C-alpha positions as CSV (number, residue, x, y, z in Angstrom):
1,X,0.0,0.0,0.0
2,X,1.4,3.4,-0.9
3,X,0.4,7.1,-0.9
4,X,1.7,10.2,-2.6
5,X,3.7,12.2,-0.2
6,X,3.9,15.9,-0.8
7,X,7.6,16.4,-0.3
8,X,9.1,19.8,-1.2
9,X,11.5,20.1,-4.1
10,X,15.0,18.8,-3.1
11,X,17.6,21.4,-2.3
12,X,21.3,20.9,-3.1
13,X,24.0,22.5,-1.0
14,X,27.8,22.4,-1.0
15,X,29.6,21.1,2.0
16,X,33.2,22.0,1.4
17,X,35.0,21.0,-1.8
18,X,34.3,17.3,-1.6
19,X,30.8,16.8,-0.3
20,X,27.2,17.8,-1.2
21,X,24.0,17.9,0.9
22,X,20.6,17.0,-0.5
23,X,17.9,18.4,1.7
24,X,14.5,16.9,1.3
25,X,12.5,19.0,3.8
26,X,12.6,20.5,7.3
27,X,11.8,19.1,10.7
28,X,11.5,15.6,12.3
29,X,8.8,13.5,10.8
30,X,8.5,9.7,9.9
31,X,7.6,10.2,6.2
32,X,10.5,12.7,5.6
33,X,13.0,10.5,7.3
34,X,11.8,7.5,5.3
35,X,12.3,9.5,2.1
36,X,15.9,10.2,3.2
37,X,16.6,6.5,3.5
38,X,14.9,5.7,0.2
39,X,17.2,8.2,-1.4
40,X,20.2,6.7,0.3
41,X,19.3,3.3,-1.2
42,X,18.7,4.9,-4.6
43,X,22.2,6.4,-4.5
44,X,23.8,3.1,-3.6
45,X,21.9,1.3,-6.4
46,X,22.9,4.0,-9.0
47,X,26.6,3.4,-8.3
48,X,27.5,6.9,-9.3
49,X,31.3,7.2,-9.9
50,X,33.4,9.0,-7.3
51,X,31.1,8.6,-4.3
52,X,33.0,7.8,-1.1
53,X,30.3,7.7,1.5
54,X,26.7,8.8,2.2
55,X,25.5,10.0,5.6
56,X,21.7,10.1,6.0
57,X,20.2,12.3,8.7
58,X,16.7,13.3,9.9
59,X,15.9,15.4,6.8
60,X,18.9,15.3,4.5
61,X,21.8,13.2,3.2
62,X,25.4,14.2,2.9
63,X,27.3,12.7,-0.1
64,X,31.1,12.7,0.1
65,X,32.9,12.4,-3.2
66,X,36.4,12.1,-4.6
67,X,37.2,15.3,-6.6
68,X,39.7,13.4,-8.6
69,X,37.0,11.1,-10.0
70,X,33.9,13.4,-10.3
71,X,32.9,17.1,-9.9
72,X,30.3,18.7,-7.8
73,X,28.1,20.0,-10.7
74,X,27.5,16.7,-12.6
75,X,27.2,14.7,-9.4
76,X,24.7,17.2,-8.0
77,X,22.5,17.0,-11.0
78,X,22.5,13.2,-10.8
79,X,21.6,13.4,-7.1
80,X,18.8,15.9,-7.8
81,X,17.5,13.5,-10.4
82,X,17.4,10.6,-8.0
83,X,15.7,12.8,-5.3
84,X,13.0,14.1,-7.7
85,X,11.6,10.6,-8.0
86,X,10.8,10.3,-4.3
87,X,7.1,10.8,-4.5
88,X,5.8,7.5,-3.2
89,X,6.0,6.6,0.5
90,X,5.4,2.9,0.9
91,X,4.6,1.2,4.2
92,X,7.6,-1.1,4.1
93,X,8.2,-3.9,6.7
94,X,10.4,-2.8,9.6
95,X,12.3,-4.5,12.4
96,X,11.0,-3.6,15.9
97,X,13.4,-4.4,18.7
98,X,12.0,-5.2,22.2
99,X,14.7,-3.6,24.4
100,X,14.8,-4.5,28.1
101,X,15.7,-1.6,30.4
102,X,16.3,-1.4,34.2
103,X,14.9,2.0,35.0
104,X,15.9,4.3,37.9
105,X,18.2,3.9,40.8
106,X,21.9,3.3,40.0
107,X,20.9,2.4,36.4
108,X,19.0,5.7,35.8
109,X,19.8,8.4,38.2
110,X,17.7,11.1,36.5
111,X,14.4,9.3,36.5
112,X,13.2,11.0,39.6
113,X,14.1,14.5,38.3
114,X,12.4,13.8,35.0
115,X,9.3,12.7,36.8
116,X,9.3,15.7,39.1
117,X,9.7,18.1,36.1
118,X,6.9,16.3,34.2
119,X,4.5,16.4,37.2
120,X,4.3,12.6,37.0
121,X,5.3,9.7,39.2
122,X,8.4,7.7,38.3
123,X,6.2,4.7,37.6
124,X,4.2,6.8,35.1
125,X,7.3,8.0,33.3
126,X,8.5,4.4,33.0
127,X,5.0,3.3,31.7
128,X,5.0,6.1,29.1
129,X,8.5,5.1,27.9
130,X,7.4,1.5,27.6
131,X,4.2,2.2,25.6
132,X,5.9,4.6,23.1
133,X,6.8,3.3,19.7
134,X,10.2,4.8,18.8
135,X,11.7,5.2,15.4
136,X,15.5,5.1,14.9
137,X,15.9,8.3,12.9
138,X,19.6,8.2,12.5
139,X,22.9,7.0,14.0
140,X,25.6,9.5,14.9
141,X,27.7,11.3,17.4
142,X,29.4,8.1,18.5
143,X,29.4,4.6,16.9
144,X,25.8,3.3,17.0
145,X,24.3,6.1,19.0
146,X,20.6,5.9,18.1
147,X,18.5,9.0,17.9
148,X,15.0,8.0,18.7
149,X,11.8,9.9,17.8
150,X,8.5,9.2,19.4
151,X,9.1,10.5,23.0
152,X,5.7,11.3,24.5
153,X,5.2,15.1,24.5
154,X,4.6,15.3,28.3
155,X,8.2,14.1,28.8
156,X,9.9,16.7,26.6
157,X,12.4,18.6,28.6
158,X,15.6,20.6,28.0
159,X,18.9,18.7,28.4
160,X,20.8,18.9,31.7
161,X,22.4,22.2,32.6
162,X,25.5,20.4,33.7
163,X,26.5,17.5,31.3
164,X,28.2,14.5,32.8
165,X,31.8,13.7,31.7
166,X,30.9,10.0,31.6
167,X,27.7,8.1,31.1
168,X,27.6,4.3,31.1
169,X,27.3,2.2,27.9
170,X,23.8,1.1,27.4
171,X,22.2,4.1,29.0
172,X,18.6,4.8,27.9
173,X,18.3,8.6,27.9
174,X,16.1,11.5,26.9
175,X,16.8,15.1,25.8
176,X,14.5,17.7,24.3
177,X,12.0,15.8,22.2
178,X,14.1,12.8,21.6
179,X,15.2,9.6,23.4
180,X,18.5,7.7,22.8
181,X,20.5,4.6,23.6
182,X,24.2,5.2,24.3
183,X,26.4,2.5,22.8
184,X,29.6,3.3,24.7
185,X,30.7,5.1,27.8
186,X,30.8,8.8,26.8
187,X,30.0,12.4,28.0
188,X,26.4,13.5,27.7
189,X,23.9,16.1,28.8
190,X,20.9,13.9,28.3
191,X,18.8,12.7,31.2
192,X,19.6,9.1,32.3
193,X,16.5,7.0,32.8
194,X,17.8,3.5,32.8
195,X,20.2,1.0,31.3
196,X,19.9,-1.9,28.9
197,X,22.0,-5.0,28.8
198,X,21.7,-5.1,25.0
199,X,24.9,-4.0,23.2
200,X,23.9,-1.7,20.3
201,X,27.6,-1.6,19.2
202,X,30.0,-4.5,19.3
203,X,33.1,-4.7,17.1
204,X,33.2,-8.5,17.6
205,X,29.7,-8.8,16.0
206,X,28.9,-8.7,12.3
207,X,27.4,-6.3,11.6
208,X,28.7,-4.3,14.6
209,X,25.6,-2.1,14.8
210,X,22.5,-3.7,16.3
211,X,20.1,-0.9,15.2
212,X,19.7,0.6,11.8
213,X,17.9,3.8,10.7
214,X,14.2,3.1,10.1
215,X,14.1,0.4,12.8
216,X,11.5,0.7,15.6
217,X,12.0,0.2,19.3
218,X,9.8,-0.8,22.2
219,X,11.3,-0.6,25.7
220,X,10.3,-3.1,28.4
221,X,11.0,-2.7,32.1
222,X,13.1,-5.3,33.9
223,X,14.5,-5.7,37.5
224,X,18.1,-5.1,38.5
225,X,18.5,-8.9,39.0
226,X,17.3,-9.5,35.4
227,X,19.6,-6.8,34.1
228,X,22.6,-8.5,35.7
229,X,21.5,-11.9,34.3
230,X,21.1,-10.6,30.7
231,X,24.2,-8.5,30.9
232,X,26.2,-11.5,31.9
233,X,25.1,-13.5,28.9
234,X,27.7,-13.7,26.1
235,X,26.4,-12.5,22.8
236,X,23.0,-11.5,24.3
237,X,20.6,-10.0,21.7
238,X,17.1,-8.5,22.5
239,X,14.0,-10.0,20.9
240,X,13.0,-8.6,17.5
241,X,9.9,-8.7,15.3
242,X,8.9,-7.6,11.8
243,X,6.1,-5.0,11.6
244,X,4.4,-3.2,8.7
245,X,3.6,0.3,9.8
246,X,0.3,1.8,8.6
247,X,0.2,4.8,6.3
248,X,-1.1,6.9,9.2
249,X,2.0,6.1,11.2
250,X,4.3,6.9,8.2
251,X,2.6,10.3,7.9
252,X,2.3,10.8,11.7
253,X,3.1,13.9,13.7
254,X,6.6,15.0,14.2
255,X,8.4,12.8,16.7
């Protein structure tokens, strides 16, 4: 099943002397992000000479090229040609990961503060996070860092005034209108809600990234004892299912 999606005309921008950006729209929305990833696939299938790497984001895609092989003008025209064909938004099957999370306490020390600022109990914050259907919009910042759209509006809050120098790997966080899963220990100004034993980035695994842009995520609450049990399992992977989103979901409100 498909519908015509009224995407604006693509805009081409230079990014230095060896990269171009194709902008497909503005904002954070499922249909716009899906179009970005369709364009990424089209570029890969076209095998345009000189392309070194593509980097899809929420609303645009950066295309790095080798100036010794191709030039910005002809490459840009080819990219605009591929982007101009993105008028159909199909409800394609997606992977939905069921990610276990130990919320609060030593695993999520900002849960009580997020609840207080939201005017909710900690239990209600956890319930809202576990009933939301998140979309992986993009990976970035650090290897496998998943930016998630779909955070319930009542939980939207500014990031921390004082970022932490280190947050643990596997931290489930929220900041602004987004949620995220931290793949490695790193600095962060996001609010820590819990931690998952699932490794979203592992160089010993093929592929090393568990999540991919366009995947969906449902969180499920577990106890500290269950966290320890799963975290101690070698090669543990969370459950996964295949879902076909409705057209309404593809055209849903901004995450």
